[in-house]
N, C-alpha and C positions, 0 to 999 in steps of 0.2 A: 258787196251791197250795191255799189253803183259801178258795176264792172264794165259795161259796154259803153255806155254814154257819159259816165263820171258823174259827180255830184253837182248838180246845178244849182246856181246861186239864187234863182228866183222863179217864180211862176211865169214870168215873162220869158225867160230862156226856155223853159219846157214848151210854152206855146209856140215860140218861134221855130224851135226844132220840129214840133209837131206839124206846123204848117209847111216847113220844107220837105219833111218826109211825105206828107199827104200830097203835096204838088209834084214830088218825084214819083209818086205812085208806090212808095215803099211802106205799104201798110204793115207788113210783118215787122219792120224795124219800129214803127210807130207804136205798135202793140208791145213791143219788147221795151221800149223807152218808158211807155206809160207804167207797165208793170214794174220796172226798176225804180220808179219814182212813186209807187203806191197809188197811182191814179186807178180808180175802179174801172172795170170792164164796162159798165153801163154807161159810163162818161165817154169813153173811147167810142163805143157804139153810136151814141147821140152826136159826137163829133164827126164821125165818119158820115152820118146820115144828114148832116148838116142842121141837126135840131139844135145844136149850141155852137156859138161863133168861135169860141176857144175851147181848148182840151180842159183847162183848169183855171181857177182863180186862186188868189193868195192862200185862202183858207183850206181849199182842197189840196193844195201842193204842200202845204205845211202838215196837214193831217196825214197825207200820203207818206211824207218823209218820216213822220213819227211811227207809223205803222211798220214800214220797211225797217227802221232802226230797232223798234221793240221786238220785232220777229227774230233779228239777228242776235239780240241780247238774251232772248229766251227768258224774258221777265215773268215773275209771277207775284202773287200775293199783294202786299202794299205797293210795290213798285208799279204794279198795273194801275192802281189808284193814282199814283203820281203822274203816270202818262195821261190819264183821263183829265187831271187838274190842268196839264199843259194843253190838251186838246180843246178844254173849255176856255182856256185864256185865249187861245187861237181864235175861237169862234167870237169871243167877246171884244178883243183887241186886234185890230188888223195889223198894227206894228208888230206885235208878238208873232203873228203868222209869217210876217215878212222876215222876221228874225230867225225864226226856227228853221226857214228855208236856206238861210245864209250858209256858205261855205265856212267851215271852221266851228260851226255851232253844232253841237251833236246831243242826242238824247243820252249817251253814254256819260258825257261830261256833266250834264244836268243832273242825272242820277248820282254822280259821284259827289256833287255838291250837297244833295240831300243826304246821302249816306254819311258823309263827313260829318255834317250837322248832327245826325242821329248818334253817331259814335261819341262825338265830343260832348254831347248834352244828355248822355244817359245819367240816369239816377237809380238809386236802390229802390226796388219794388217793396212794399210794405210786407213784412214776414206773415201777416195774416193772409194777404192775398196769395203769396207764394205757397203757404200751406194749404189754402182752400183748393189750389190748382194741383195739389198733390205732387209738387215738385220738390224733390229731395236735393237741396243745394243750400249752401250756407248764405249765399247772395244771389239775387237775380237783379240785373241792371236792365233798364229799358230807357229808350230816349228818341222817340219818334216825333218829328215836327207835326203839329196840328195843321188842318187844311189851311188856314190863314197864313201861317208861318211859311208852309210849303210853297203856297202861291207867291209869297213875297220873294222867296229865294229863287223861284222859277223866273219870275220876272227880272230880277237882278242878274241873273245868268244870261237871259237872252236879251235883255236891254241894256245891260251894263257896259257893253263894248269890249269886255275882256273874253278872251277865249279860254280862260283858265278857270 
Protein backbone atom coordinates (compact mmCIF):
# COMPACT_ATOMS: atom_id res chain seq x y z
CA UNK A 1 0.00 0.00 0.00
CA UNK A 2 2.66 2.54 1.04
CA UNK A 3 5.47 0.52 -0.54
CA UNK A 4 7.92 3.07 -1.92
CA UNK A 5 7.61 6.10 0.35
CA UNK A 6 6.05 4.55 3.45
CA UNK A 7 3.02 5.67 5.41
CA UNK A 8 3.22 9.41 5.95
CA UNK A 9 1.96 10.85 9.20
CA UNK A 10 0.52 14.10 7.89
CA UNK A 11 -0.29 16.22 4.86
CA UNK A 12 2.72 18.34 5.83
CA UNK A 13 5.05 15.36 5.30
CA UNK A 14 3.47 14.73 1.89
CA UNK A 15 3.89 18.38 0.91
CA UNK A 16 7.48 18.52 2.16
CA UNK A 17 8.40 15.44 0.14
CA UNK A 18 6.51 16.77 -2.89
CA UNK A 19 8.45 20.03 -2.71
CA UNK A 20 11.78 18.21 -2.38
CA UNK A 21 11.02 15.91 -5.30
CA UNK A 22 9.84 18.87 -7.40
CA UNK A 23 12.99 20.88 -6.59
CA UNK A 24 15.14 17.87 -7.50
CA UNK A 25 13.27 17.56 -10.79
CA UNK A 26 12.13 14.03 -9.89
CA UNK A 27 8.62 14.42 -11.27
CA UNK A 28 8.18 10.68 -11.82
CA UNK A 29 8.78 9.98 -8.12
CA UNK A 30 6.48 12.85 -7.18
CA UNK A 31 3.71 11.22 -9.24
CA UNK A 32 4.39 7.82 -7.65
CA UNK A 33 4.32 9.32 -4.16
CA UNK A 34 1.06 11.13 -4.89
CA UNK A 35 -0.56 7.97 -6.28
CA UNK A 36 0.66 5.93 -3.30
CA UNK A 37 -1.06 8.47 -1.02
CA UNK A 38 -4.28 8.70 -3.02
CA UNK A 39 -3.69 12.26 -4.19
CA UNK A 40 -5.68 12.76 -7.42
CA UNK A 41 -3.80 13.25 -10.70
CA UNK A 42 -5.45 16.63 -11.28
CA UNK A 43 -3.97 17.90 -8.00
CA UNK A 44 -0.54 16.73 -9.15
CA UNK A 45 -0.95 18.55 -12.46
CA UNK A 46 -2.12 21.76 -10.77
CA UNK A 47 0.81 21.54 -8.35
CA UNK A 48 3.32 21.01 -11.16
CA UNK A 49 1.85 23.95 -13.08
CA UNK A 50 2.06 26.18 -9.99
CA UNK A 51 -1.71 26.62 -9.84
CA UNK A 52 -1.74 25.43 -6.20
CA UNK A 53 1.05 26.12 -3.69
CA UNK A 54 0.96 22.68 -2.05
CA UNK A 55 0.10 19.23 -3.33
CA UNK A 56 -2.60 18.63 -0.72
CA UNK A 57 -4.30 19.86 2.42
CA UNK A 58 -5.25 17.79 5.45
CA UNK A 59 -8.62 16.77 4.03
CA UNK A 60 -7.23 15.74 0.64
CA UNK A 61 -4.49 13.72 2.34
CA UNK A 62 -7.00 11.97 4.61
CA UNK A 63 -9.41 11.19 1.77
CA UNK A 64 -6.51 9.89 -0.30
CA UNK A 65 -5.38 7.57 2.47
CA UNK A 66 -8.92 6.28 2.90
CA UNK A 67 -9.25 5.63 -0.85
CA UNK A 68 -5.96 3.71 -0.94
CA UNK A 69 -6.85 1.69 2.14
CA UNK A 70 -10.40 0.95 0.92
CA UNK A 71 -9.11 -0.27 -2.43
CA UNK A 72 -6.70 -2.60 -0.64
CA UNK A 73 -9.47 -4.01 1.54
CA UNK A 74 -11.82 -4.61 -1.41
CA UNK A 75 -14.83 -3.38 0.57
CA UNK A 76 -18.41 -3.55 -0.62
CA UNK A 77 -21.94 -2.95 0.56
CA UNK A 78 -22.46 -1.28 3.91
CA UNK A 79 -18.72 -1.05 4.56
CA UNK A 80 -18.47 1.37 1.63
CA UNK A 81 -21.11 3.48 3.38
CA UNK A 82 -18.97 3.44 6.52
CA UNK A 83 -16.03 4.75 4.48
CA UNK A 84 -18.27 7.56 3.23
CA UNK A 85 -19.19 8.38 6.83
CA UNK A 86 -15.49 8.69 7.63
CA UNK A 87 -14.89 10.87 4.57
CA UNK A 88 -17.80 13.10 5.56
CA UNK A 89 -16.39 13.48 9.06
CA UNK A 90 -12.99 14.38 7.57
CA UNK A 91 -14.65 17.15 5.57
CA UNK A 92 -16.58 18.40 8.60
CA UNK A 93 -13.85 18.16 11.25
CA UNK A 94 -10.23 18.94 10.41
CA UNK A 95 -9.01 17.07 13.51
CA UNK A 96 -10.50 13.83 12.20
CA UNK A 97 -8.76 14.43 8.86
CA UNK A 98 -5.47 14.88 10.73
CA UNK A 99 -6.04 11.71 12.74
CA UNK A 100 -7.04 9.60 9.72
CA UNK A 101 -3.65 10.44 8.23
CA UNK A 102 -1.72 9.45 11.38
CA UNK A 103 0.55 6.43 11.27
CA UNK A 104 -0.96 3.58 13.22
CA UNK A 105 -4.54 4.58 12.46
CA UNK A 106 -6.08 2.48 9.73
CA UNK A 107 -9.32 1.99 7.92
CA UNK A 108 -8.99 -1.74 8.56
CA UNK A 109 -8.97 -1.21 12.32
CA UNK A 110 -11.84 1.27 12.15
CA UNK A 111 -13.87 -1.24 10.11
CA UNK A 112 -13.01 -3.86 12.73
CA UNK A 113 -14.49 -1.66 15.47
CA UNK A 114 -17.72 -1.28 13.51
CA UNK A 115 -17.87 -4.97 12.62
CA UNK A 116 -17.26 -6.02 16.23
CA UNK A 117 -20.11 -3.75 17.33
CA UNK A 118 -22.33 -5.27 14.64
CA UNK A 119 -21.53 -8.79 15.76
CA UNK A 120 -21.91 -8.07 19.48
CA UNK A 121 -25.19 -6.18 19.04
CA UNK A 122 -27.05 -8.47 16.69
CA UNK A 123 -30.62 -9.32 17.54
CA UNK A 124 -33.15 -11.71 16.11
CA UNK A 125 -35.15 -10.43 13.16
CA UNK A 126 -38.91 -10.84 13.53
CA UNK A 127 -40.11 -14.15 12.05
CA UNK A 128 -42.62 -12.26 9.89
CA UNK A 129 -39.81 -10.34 8.19
CA UNK A 130 -37.75 -13.49 7.69
CA UNK A 131 -40.80 -15.22 6.18
CA UNK A 132 -41.55 -12.22 3.91
CA UNK A 133 -37.93 -12.34 2.73
CA UNK A 134 -38.45 -16.02 1.90
CA UNK A 135 -35.46 -17.01 3.98
CA UNK A 136 -35.67 -20.55 5.26
CA UNK A 137 -33.92 -20.46 8.62
CA UNK A 138 -35.00 -21.00 12.17
CA UNK A 139 -33.44 -17.67 13.18
CA UNK A 140 -31.86 -14.66 11.46
CA UNK A 141 -29.78 -12.20 13.46
CA UNK A 142 -28.88 -8.68 12.41
CA UNK A 143 -26.93 -5.96 14.21
CA UNK A 144 -25.67 -3.03 12.17
CA UNK A 145 -25.12 0.36 13.87
CA UNK A 146 -27.19 3.26 12.64
CA UNK A 147 -25.43 6.24 11.06
CA UNK A 148 -25.23 8.25 14.29
CA UNK A 149 -23.82 5.32 16.27
CA UNK A 150 -21.35 4.47 13.48
CA UNK A 151 -20.12 8.06 13.32
CA UNK A 152 -19.72 8.09 17.11
CA UNK A 153 -17.57 4.95 16.96
CA UNK A 154 -15.54 6.36 14.05
CA UNK A 155 -14.85 9.54 16.03
CA UNK A 156 -13.87 7.49 19.08
CA UNK A 157 -11.51 5.33 17.02
CA UNK A 158 -9.73 8.19 15.27
CA UNK A 159 -9.80 10.72 18.13
CA UNK A 160 -9.60 8.36 21.10
CA UNK A 161 -5.83 8.13 21.09
CA UNK A 162 -5.79 4.34 21.06
CA UNK A 163 -4.58 2.26 18.14
CA UNK A 164 -6.79 -0.64 19.20
